[in-house]
PAKE-368458 format. One line per 8 residues: their letters; for each residue z, y, x of C-alpha. Coordinates in nm, 4 decimals. Each point is the difference from the previous one (the first is absolute). Layout:
% residues N
A	Z Y X  ... .
% end
This chain:
% residues 371
MKIAAAAS	0.0000 0.0000 0.0000  -0.0873 0.3488 0.1260  0.1770 0.3040 -0.1412  -0.0413 0.3743 0.0536  0.1086 0.3214 -0.1704  -0.2585 0.1103 -0.2536  0.0424 0.3622 0.1110  -0.1363 -0.0882 0.3458 .
FSASVRMR	-0.3491 -0.0651 -0.1432  -0.2570 0.2635 -0.0791  -0.1691 -0.0277 -0.3376  -0.3222 -0.1296 0.1563  0.1800 -0.2693 0.2033  0.1947 -0.1049 -0.3119  -0.3234 -0.0330 -0.1989  -0.1635 -0.2041 0.2753 .
LEHEAHVL	0.3007 -0.2295 0.0248  0.0016 -0.0580 -0.3746  -0.3712 -0.0774 -0.0059  0.0070 -0.2334 0.2992  0.3168 -0.1705 -0.1235  -0.1690 -0.0722 -0.3334  -0.3064 -0.1461 0.1737  0.2119 -0.2097 0.2371 .
SQTKHGSF	0.2197 -0.1342 -0.2797  -0.3142 -0.1272 -0.1737  -0.1333 -0.1688 0.3165  0.1059 -0.3637 -0.0141  -0.1912 -0.2916 0.1458  0.1620 -0.3308 0.0861  0.3101 0.0785 0.2043  -0.1158 0.3567 0.0642 .
APLLEYGS	0.1981 0.2614 -0.1947  0.0402 0.3178 0.2084  0.2256 0.1894 -0.2456  0.2329 -0.1149 -0.2766  0.1178 0.3299 -0.1436  -0.0056 0.3735 0.0492  0.2121 0.2569 -0.1794  0.2589 0.2774 0.0175 .
EDDQVYLV	0.3605 0.0300 -0.1079  0.2704 0.2594 0.0635  -0.2300 0.2156 0.2135  -0.0936 -0.3002 0.2135  -0.3442 -0.1579 0.0423  -0.0019 -0.3730 0.0678  -0.2503 -0.2686 0.0938  0.0765 -0.3708 -0.0363 .
MPFVPGIP	-0.2036 -0.2456 0.2074  0.0162 -0.3802 -0.0026  0.1967 -0.1870 0.2631  -0.2384 -0.1966 0.2224  0.1633 -0.2883 0.1897  -0.0824 -0.0347 0.3677  0.0040 0.2257 0.3062  -0.2056 0.3054 0.1004 .
LQARLRQG	-0.3111 -0.0779 0.2015  0.1416 0.2439 0.2561  0.2886 -0.2423 0.0638  -0.2346 -0.2986 0.0242  -0.2166 0.1779 0.2583  0.3022 0.0560 0.2233  -0.0139 -0.3764 0.0561  -0.3549 0.0298 0.1363 .
PLPVVDML	-0.3629 0.0269 -0.1179  -0.1218 -0.2124 -0.2899  -0.2581 -0.2770 0.0236  -0.3362 0.0765 -0.1606  0.0787 -0.2113 -0.3091  0.3214 0.1941 -0.0715  -0.1733 0.3337 0.0611  -0.2642 -0.0949 -0.2569 .
TVGQGLLT	0.2778 -0.0741 -0.2503  0.1469 0.3457 0.0600  -0.3400 0.1669 -0.0337  -0.0889 -0.1757 -0.3237  0.3393 0.0870 -0.1512  -0.0309 0.3695 0.0868  -0.3582 0.0275 -0.1196  0.0707 -0.1751 -0.3293 .
ALSLTHAR	0.2689 0.2576 -0.0771  -0.2168 0.2922 0.1109  -0.3023 -0.1139 -0.1993  0.2105 -0.0008 -0.3187  0.1389 0.3483 0.0535  -0.3184 0.1550 0.1402  -0.1759 -0.1141 -0.3179  0.2465 0.2248 -0.1859 .
DMLHRNVK	-0.0667 0.2964 0.2328  0.3356 -0.0465 0.1738  0.0576 0.0052 0.3753  0.2890 -0.1539 0.1892  0.0050 0.2655 0.2767  0.2543 -0.1791 0.2199  -0.1256 -0.3468 0.0951  0.2032 -0.1197 0.2990 .
PSNVIVNE	0.1917 -0.3152 0.1046  0.3344 0.1257 -0.1336  -0.1600 0.0230 -0.3470  -0.1281 -0.3599 0.0064  0.2297 -0.2888 -0.0965  -0.0805 -0.3528 0.1238  0.1757 -0.3340 -0.0378  0.2531 -0.0830 0.2715 .
ERPLREAT	-0.1101 -0.3544 0.0763  -0.3176 -0.0960 0.1832  -0.2878 -0.0031 -0.0646  -0.0509 0.3162 -0.2042  -0.0926 -0.0766 -0.3601  0.0086 0.3460 -0.1552  0.0207 0.3695 0.0784  0.1033 0.2633 -0.2544 .
LIDFGLAP	-0.0644 0.3739 0.0321  0.2844 0.2203 -0.1273  0.0751 0.3737 -0.0448  -0.3250 0.0970 -0.1703  -0.0750 0.3691 -0.0425  0.3319 0.1255 0.1354  -0.0948 0.1102 0.3517  -0.0713 0.3707 -0.0650 .
TSELDMGL	0.3133 0.0447 -0.2115  0.2415 0.0883 0.2786  0.2794 0.0861 -0.2445  0.0375 -0.3684 -0.0899  0.2551 -0.1914 0.2016  -0.0101 0.2238 0.3065  0.2769 -0.1968 0.1681  -0.2062 -0.3193 0.0000 .
RDHWLDTA	-0.3356 0.1435 0.1007  -0.1419 -0.1126 0.3342  -0.0402 0.2350 0.2948  -0.3218 0.2014 -0.0004  -0.1193 -0.1701 0.3195  0.0122 -0.3391 -0.1707  -0.2041 0.1393 -0.2900  -0.2518 0.1732 0.2304 .
LYLSPEAA	-0.0886 -0.3302 0.1668  -0.1699 -0.1128 -0.3230  -0.1437 0.3279 -0.1344  -0.3737 0.0444 -0.0385  -0.1478 0.3114 0.1680  -0.0737 0.1605 -0.3381  0.3475 -0.0786 -0.1411  0.1509 0.1697 0.3054 .
GLLDQDVT	-0.2168 0.3072 -0.0629  -0.2044 -0.0538 0.3170  -0.3330 -0.0345 -0.1846  -0.1353 0.2219 -0.2746  -0.0577 -0.2967 -0.2303  0.1473 -0.0976 -0.3353  0.2784 -0.2592 0.0131  -0.1438 -0.2972 -0.1884 .
ACSDLYSV	0.0388 -0.3773 -0.0134  -0.1543 -0.0056 0.3491  0.3229 0.1532 0.1312  0.2050 -0.2984 -0.1227  -0.2592 -0.2354 0.1513  0.0330 0.1737 0.3389  0.3748 -0.0639 -0.0145  -0.0672 -0.3645 -0.0863 .
GIVLFECL	-0.2175 -0.0200 0.3126  0.2887 0.1313 0.2123  0.2380 -0.2581 -0.1509  -0.2440 -0.2887 0.0542  -0.0612 0.1104 0.3591  0.3759 0.0018 0.0613  0.0376 -0.3442 -0.1590  -0.2343 -0.1458 0.2642 .
AGRPPFHG	0.0759 0.2184 0.3016  0.3740 0.0443 -0.0500  -0.0315 0.3799 0.0068  -0.1994 0.2703 -0.1810  -0.3237 0.1123 0.1698  0.1370 0.3523 0.0514  0.3457 0.0799 0.1292  0.1661 0.2930 0.1739 .
RNVGEVLR	0.3257 0.1794 0.0683  -0.0335 0.2477 -0.2866  -0.1859 0.0588 -0.3251  -0.2524 0.2413 0.1540  -0.1049 -0.2478 0.2666  -0.0470 -0.2769 -0.2555  -0.2030 0.2221 -0.2333  -0.2292 0.1101 0.2848 .
QHLTMRPP	-0.0725 -0.3652 0.0727  -0.0819 -0.0637 -0.3661  -0.2552 0.2801 0.0162  -0.1548 -0.0517 0.3435  0.0609 -0.3505 0.1364  -0.1973 -0.3078 -0.0958  0.2317 -0.2944 -0.0728  -0.0372 -0.2809 0.2547 .
ELRSLGLA	-0.1813 -0.3116 -0.1096  0.2474 -0.2843 -0.0425  -0.2085 -0.2389 0.2086  -0.0006 0.2499 0.2860  0.3803 -0.0367 0.0007  -0.0385 -0.3707 0.0671  0.0829 -0.1087 -0.3561  -0.1602 -0.3134 -0.1439 .
VPRVLDEV	-0.1335 0.1482 -0.3249  -0.3403 -0.0572 -0.1602  -0.2544 0.2680 0.0883  -0.0702 0.0745 -0.3672  0.3716 0.0584 -0.0663  0.0028 0.2478 0.2883  -0.3013 0.1715 -0.1605  0.1729 0.0178 -0.3413 .
IQRLLRKD	0.3042 0.1725 0.1523  -0.2182 0.2367 0.2035  -0.1849 0.0962 -0.3190  0.3312 0.0724 -0.1763  0.1030 0.2265 0.2890  -0.3036 0.2253 0.0246  0.0932 0.3675 0.0245  -0.2267 0.1304 -0.2747 .
PRDRYQSA	0.1042 -0.1494 -0.3365  -0.3659 -0.0162 -0.1040  -0.0629 -0.2517 0.2796  0.2806 -0.2351 -0.1043  0.0118 -0.2590 -0.2728  -0.0171 0.1793 -0.3321  0.1912 -0.2512 -0.2121  0.2883 -0.2428 0.0373 .
EAVMADLG	-0.2098 -0.2645 -0.1781  -0.2617 0.0094 0.2771  0.2624 -0.0550 0.2696  0.1534 -0.2825 -0.2045  -0.3403 -0.1665 -0.0312  -0.0514 0.0057 0.3780  0.3521 -0.1210 0.0771  -0.0441 -0.2758 -0.2571 .
VIAEAVHR	-0.3118 -0.1294 0.1768  0.1803 0.0102 0.3349  0.3067 -0.1774 -0.1432  -0.2105 -0.2816 -0.1455  -0.1808 -0.0464 0.3314  0.3259 -0.0011 0.1995  0.1461 -0.2634 -0.2320  -0.3117 -0.2112 0.0644 .
GESEPTLV	0.0709 0.0251 0.3716  -0.2802 0.2454 0.0867  0.0947 0.2256 0.2911  -0.2918 0.2435 -0.0473  -0.0869 0.0420 -0.3696  -0.3402 0.1396 -0.0956  0.0252 0.3136 -0.2132  -0.1946 0.3179 -0.0720 .
VGLHDRRH	0.2900 0.2462 0.0118  0.0101 0.2369 -0.2972  -0.2688 -0.1817 -0.1973  0.1951 0.0347 -0.3261  0.0980 0.3622 0.0530  -0.1095 0.2661 -0.2450  -0.0973 0.3404 0.1300  -0.0586 0.3331 -0.1692 .
TLTEPAFV	-0.1672 0.1638 0.3010  -0.2195 -0.1028 0.2917  0.2553 -0.0379 0.2792  -0.1695 -0.0993 0.3215  -0.3296 0.1849 -0.0524  -0.1079 -0.0470 0.3624  -0.0753 -0.3649 -0.0743  -0.2265 0.0707 -0.2982 .
GRGQELAA	-0.3643 -0.0585 0.0953  0.0812 -0.2025 0.3122  -0.1934 -0.3054 -0.1128  -0.2562 0.0288 0.2821  0.2680 0.0198 0.2701  0.1951 -0.2889 -0.1526  -0.3181 -0.2094 -0.0149  -0.0628 0.0658 0.3712 .
LRAQLERL	0.3484 -0.1186 0.0859  -0.0382 -0.3047 -0.2223  -0.3287 -0.0888 0.1696  0.1724 0.0209 0.3379  0.2707 -0.2361 -0.1258  -0.2665 -0.2495 -0.1070  -0.1561 0.0162 0.3494  0.3397 -0.0659 0.1563 .
QASQRGLV	0.0563 -0.2968 -0.2297  -0.3366 -0.1329 0.1210  0.1328 0.0177 0.3599  -0.2050 0.3092 0.0865  0.1317 0.3199 0.1524  -0.0598 0.3633 -0.0809  0.1432 0.3468 -0.0222  0.0498 0.2502 -0.2833 .
LVEAESGG	0.1166 0.3553 0.0670  0.1915 0.1755 -0.2798  0.0057 0.3737 0.0662  0.0970 0.2983 -0.2140  0.1979 0.3208 0.0081  0.3736 -0.0171 -0.0659  0.0490 -0.0682 -0.3714  -0.3496 -0.1422 -0.0362 .
GKSRLLAE	0.1193 -0.3337 -0.1390  -0.0129 -0.2264 0.3081  0.3458 -0.1494 -0.0537  -0.0650 -0.0571 -0.3694  -0.3332 -0.1695 0.0705  0.1504 -0.2293 0.2628  0.2999 -0.0827 -0.2190  -0.2357 -0.1047 -0.2783 .
FAQRSAQQ	-0.2071 -0.2057 0.2430  0.3121 -0.1669 0.1451  0.1246 -0.0883 -0.3457  -0.3324 -0.1558 -0.1059  -0.0374 -0.1784 0.3337  0.3412 -0.1622 -0.0404  -0.1289 -0.1690 -0.3147  -0.2653 -0.1682 0.2196 .
GAWVLRGQ	0.2529 -0.1096 0.2615  -0.0819 0.2783 0.2477  0.2686 0.1968 0.1840  -0.0858 0.3650 0.0632  0.1813 0.1899 0.2766  -0.0434 0.3755 0.0203  0.0170 0.2586 0.2761  -0.0804 0.3683 0.0024 .
GLDQAAQR	-0.1944 0.2050 0.2520  0.0658 0.3731 0.0348  -0.2391 0.2446 0.1622  0.2986 0.1796 0.1586  0.1136 -0.3213 0.1729  -0.2606 -0.0272 0.2775  0.2753 -0.0319 0.2586  0.1130 -0.3192 -0.1768 .
PFQLLAGV	-0.3231 -0.1997 -0.0292  0.1642 -0.3132 -0.1426  0.1759 0.1856 -0.2817  -0.2531 -0.1541 -0.2411  0.1473 -0.3443 0.0651  0.3685 0.0966 -0.0288  0.0100 -0.0604 -0.3753  -0.1727 -0.3366 0.0445 .
ADGLLATA	0.2580 -0.1019 0.2613  0.2855 0.1115 -0.2259  -0.1387 -0.2108 -0.2830  -0.0264 -0.3038 0.2261  0.3550 0.0448 0.1277  0.1515 0.0442 -0.3471  -0.1701 -0.3131 -0.1299  0.0767 -0.2039 0.3120 .
RLEAGLEQ	0.3696 0.0541 -0.0659  -0.0403 -0.1581 -0.3429  -0.2574 -0.2757 0.0375  0.0856 -0.2912 0.2278  -0.2703 -0.0865 0.2496  -0.1934 0.3270 -0.0228  0.1409 0.1350 0.3254  -0.1197 -0.3081 0.1886 .
QIRIGLGD	-0.3427 0.0229 -0.1641  -0.0319 0.3600 0.1217  0.1017 -0.0990 0.3531  -0.2604 -0.2780 0.0060  -0.2663 0.2250 -0.1459  0.0558 0.2710 0.2596  -0.0297 -0.2480 0.2871  -0.0386 0.1709 0.3367 .
QQEAVVSA	-0.0217 0.3420 -0.1701  0.3756 0.0060 -0.0715  0.0935 0.2253 0.2916  -0.2738 0.2515 -0.0793  0.1007 0.0171 -0.3677  0.3694 0.0437 0.0835  -0.0886 0.2765 0.2452  -0.2059 0.1848 -0.2629 .
LPN	0.2438 -0.0650 -0.2868  0.3531 -0.0393 0.1427  0.1540 -0.0755 -0.3425 .
% end
């Protein structure tokens, strides 16, 4: 139960609380009931929420990262709750591990999202609210006021991406000594890929989380249902014992705008890359140069090609050449080497295959690329 003095609310906040409380009290699906009752008595406003047995996900994560199967359980639980409330034009606004309840025993069977719609109402239960730094770790750039964009369902999905990243890595992707430092990272730093951290996660799951964590909300998933669909495919494949599920990430997403316009009309370039892949599969060699100004869509084109190639059993490694990097002539291969190293940590036998493949060129390669 949360209680506050009615006089501490402005008229507009009181109206919003009443509206959202009514919507939440009508939202019931299976075991999901975010609010039991809302009302006022003796100049006090009160909210009554159901007791959810279990422990906060925050406490579970102190014991260490979750396996992929448990993380998928958490993700599906969060997204089920968000899809129900987003359909009623309600946002959660404060998705974080302390607001997720999971069962104490292993493995995880369920995850329940609590405290819907209460985040911006600072008058409620001030003594129990988390420190601002803890909240900032999971805020989307637009929710923090760093981007001039409306705060929509995409903001909740960004927070889900942070939580899922932490479930697998054991820490959020952005962390700092103060709120300002954390918020700057949200705005400017790209989250690390989980596989680059040496974690044994499927590539498509890494891609799903990266898509959730894009800076511009228009580039993220646009609906909780689309994320659920992708996680569902991955979960089914993992249960079948597949280590690298095949999935077109975001296939079921619905969009209201064209978000990655640089890729529109790139059919000719994609066909050239596909033809090169066919030559490679026929044991021939060749070279394709992808060149464009900054922002010209190179990364998007190659990401699309890598994703389609994976469906044909091909592994695409990417590097980047910069015209200002003439003094570092092997910079183009640094990204390729990083990709090899990250995967070698995860896949038994790959390191030895690379050693054998390099043969007597090992010393030269190590000299050019010390990593």
